[in-house]
N, C-alpha and C positions, 0 to 999 in steps of 0.2 A: 371616805372612799369605801365602797362595797366591792368585794371580789369573790368570784366563784372559785371554790377550791378545785373543781374539776377542769377549769379553763385557764389555769395559770400559764402565762406565756412570758418569754423574756421581755417583750415590749411592755408588758404590764409591770413586771417586778424589778427590772434592772434600774430604772430611775429611782425607785424607792430604796434599793440597796445602796446606790451611789450616795444618796442623802444620808442614810444610816451609817455608812462607813466613811463618809467624807473623802471619797476618792472616786476617780473615774474608772469605769469598768469597760472591758472590751464587749462588743456586741455579740457575745458568745455565751451559750449556756447549754451544758450537756446533762440530760436527765439521767439519774441513776435508777436502777430497778428497785422501786419501792412502792408498796401498796398503801400502807397505813399513812405515811406522810408523803410529801412531794420533796424530793431532794435533787439539787442541781449542783454541778461544778461551774463556777464562774472564774474569771481571771481579771486581775487589775490591769489597767491600760499602761501603766508605767513600766513595771518590771515583770509583768506577766505572772505574778504570784497566783497560784491556784487556791481558790477558796471553795468551801462546801457550804451551801445554804440549805437549811432545812425548814420547810414550811410545815407546821404541825396541823394535823387534821383537826378542824374545829370540833369541840365537844368531847375529844378523847381525854385531854388533860386540861386542867385549869391553868391559868397563868402562874398561880402560886405553885402548882405541882411541877411545872417546867422549871421554875426558878429553884425549886428544891434540888433538881438534877444539876443545874448550873452551879449552885452553891457547893454541892458535893464535889463536882469536878474541880473547881478552883481550890477547894480545901486540899484535895489530893495533890494537885499541881504544886501548891505551896509547901506540901510535905514531901516533895520529890517522888511521889508515886506517879509513874508514867501514864498519863491520860492526855486527852485532847480537850481542853476547856474552850468554851466559846469566846469570841471576841467581845470586848466591851464596846458598845456602839456609841455614836456621837452623843446620845442623850444620857449616857452614864449607865444604861442598863444592858444586860446581855440578851434581852428579849425585845425584838422589834415587832412592828405590826404593819401588815398590808391589808388595810381595811379591817376586817374582823379576823384575819388569819395571822396567828403569831408566827414569828420566824426567828432563827438564830443563825449565826455565821461562824464557821470553824475553819482553821487552817487545814489544808489537805495533808494528811500524813500517809505516805506509802509504806508498805512493809510486806513481808512474805508470810504466808501461812506456816504454822508450825504443826508438825504431825502429833506431838505429844505421845510418842510411842516409846521413847527411852525413859528409864528411871530419872536421868538427869533433867530431861525436859519437864517431866512431871514435877520434880522437886522444885525447879525454878518457878513453875506455875503456882505451886502451893505457897512458895515464899511471896510471890507477887500478890496473891489473893489475901494473904495474912496482912501484908502492908496496907492493902486497900481497906480491910476490915478494921485495922487499927485506927484509921481515920474515920471510918463509918461509925465507930462506937462512940465518938466524941459528942455527937449531937443527934437530934432526931430529925426526921423528915415529916413535918406535920401534915403535909398535903398528899403524901404518897400512899399507895395501897399497902396494907399490912397483910403479909402472906401467912394466913392461918386457914385451915380447911374450910370452916363454915363461912368466913368472910369471902373467900374466893368463890365458893359455890354460890353464895348469894349474888355475887357480881356476875357470874356466868349465866345463871338462870334469869337474872334481870335483863341481860342483853339478848339471850336466846329465849324470848317469850314464845308463846304458842304460835304466834303469827309467822315464825321462821319455819315451822314444820308444816308439811302438806296435810297432815292428819293429827287430830288432837291426841290420839292414842300414842303416837310417836313422841309427843312432848311429855306425856305422862311417863312413858318408859325412860326417857332421858332424865327426867327429874328423879326417878327411882334410882338410877345408876349414880347420879350425882350425890344423892343423899347417902347411899351406901358407901361411896368412896369417902365422903366427909367423915362419916362415923368411924370407919376403919382408921383413917388418918389421925383423927383427933385423939384416939386412945394412946398413940405413941409419939405425938408431935412434941418437939422441944418446948420448954416453958417460955412464956413471953418475955421473961426478964433476960433471956439470952439473945433476943432479937436486936438487930442493928441495921444501919443502912447498907444495902447491897447493890451490886451491879444488877442482879436480877435475871439476866439472860446470858450468863457467862458460858456459852458454848465455845468450841475451839476456834471458830471463825472470828470471834470477837477478841482474840489475843493475836497480835501480829509481832513479828520480829523485825526490827529495824537495824540495818548495818551499823555497827559501832555503838549502838544504843541499847540493844537488848529488847526485851519484851515490852509491849505497850498495850494498854486496854482501850478498846473503842466501843462505841454505841451503847450509851447508858440510857437509852430511850425507855427501857422497862425497869429502871431503878425502882426499888421498893424496900420495905422494911420486913425483915424476916430472920429465920435461923441461918447461921453461917454456912451450913451444909448446902444451901441452895446455890451458892457460888462455887461449889466443888464438884458436885455429882455429874454435871454435864461434861466435865473434862475426862471422866472415866470411860473406858470402852464398854463397860457392862455394870451390873449391880455390884456394889462393893464386896458382897459375899462371893462373887464369881471372879473377881480380879484383885485378890489380896496384895499382890506385888505392886500393882499400879496405885492402889489405895495407900499402901505404906509409903510409897515414894512421895505422893502429894502431902501426906501428913508430916513426913520428915522435913519438907520445906516449910509447911505452914507453922509447925511448932517452933521454928527459929524465931518467930515474932509473936505468936499468940498461942494460948492453950486451945485445945479443941476437944469437945465432948464426943468421943468416938461412938457412943450409943446413938447419936443423932443420925448415923448412917441407916438406922432402921427405917427411916421414912423416905429413903431415896425413891423407891418404887411408888410411894404415895405422891411424892413431888412430881414424878413422871406422869402419873395420872392427872394431877392438877394442871400440869403443863399442857397435856392433851386437851383438857376441857377449856383452858384459857385460850388456846389456839383457835378453838371453835368459836368462842365469843369474839376473838380478834377478827376472824373472817366475817362474822355476822355484821360487824360495823361497816364493812366495805363491800358487802355482797352486791350492792347496786352499782358499783363503779364499773365502767365499761372495761377497764383493764383487767379487773378481777374476774368479771363474768366471762371474758374471752379466755382466760387462763384456766378457770375452774367452771366449765359450763354445766357440770352436773351437781354443783354444790347446792345443798338444800333439798334435793330430790329424795324420794323414798328410798331408792337403792343406796344413795349416799349415806343416809342416816342409818340404815341397817348395817352397812359396813362399819360405820363408826361405833355403833352399839356393840358389834362383835369384838372390835379392838378394845373397847373399854371394859367389856365383860371379861376378856382374857387377862386384863391387867389386874383384876381384883385378887385372884389367887397369888399373883406375884407380890402384891402388896403385903398380903398376910404372911407369906413365906419369909420375906425379908425382915419383917417385924419379929417373927419367931426366931430367926437366925441370930439377930442381935440381942435378943432377950436372954440367950444362953451365955454363960461366962466364957470369955475369950479374950485374947490379947493379939492385936495385929503385929 
């Protein structure tokens, strides 16, 4: 069976899901707001259990890379780290196929957002991340991206080839900014022997609070291998040098389960720049989707790229300043 990723409909995928799950489903599917993948809520016919099915965009991740994520989630669940692992399907795998489109099915977990404004909330988050990393350090993710400056830049420029830019000189300027960012980052980046499996995209919306259960981690789609600081910095309201109390609170929680090299905070602004670049390449993958082009009609135009260049250029001195700050002797 061949299926078009842009034309998924309940009529097409519900029978496949019923076979994969060995249960009847209601003729209902509610689409979530998602660009990179196609995500739907479905319900079982018997007890009306809510399930979330994720259809992965073909070409983004290999099957082995998706299974790296699933293995990590199940390892965490088996170690009592609060995550949402996928169901094991009828064929014994967590990964199913609709033609050439891979998919997985998860239980739907509701929860409320957490502000992470109080020291206690940040300490709890730090503890949770440390427990996640304790599991992440046990094995490697062979098929996942490794977060180091030059590897990421190579990935970004590979996706954002000159054909994405309306003029060749804009691509050259973009490449110059990428290379400068990578060179600045590489000089301060943590050593590779500190890398481990990470959530990868651990911003505040990816930690929910469930009544009587506490915090839970969701959305491991961008799981990668890299320095532990990657899973901490997005929980902070600013650069670590500008919010020492919040940084201290996260570290107080983290240190209950793992040691942390505080000097790695030097690369937080470098990681922010890398995230900005990665987001551009993420957008490039889906720029021809109707949903995307309707939401971002000016993406890829010359004014768009000039605005992006201005943001990236302003980021460079911030990177240098944070590196200088953490190179001086200090104690949080």
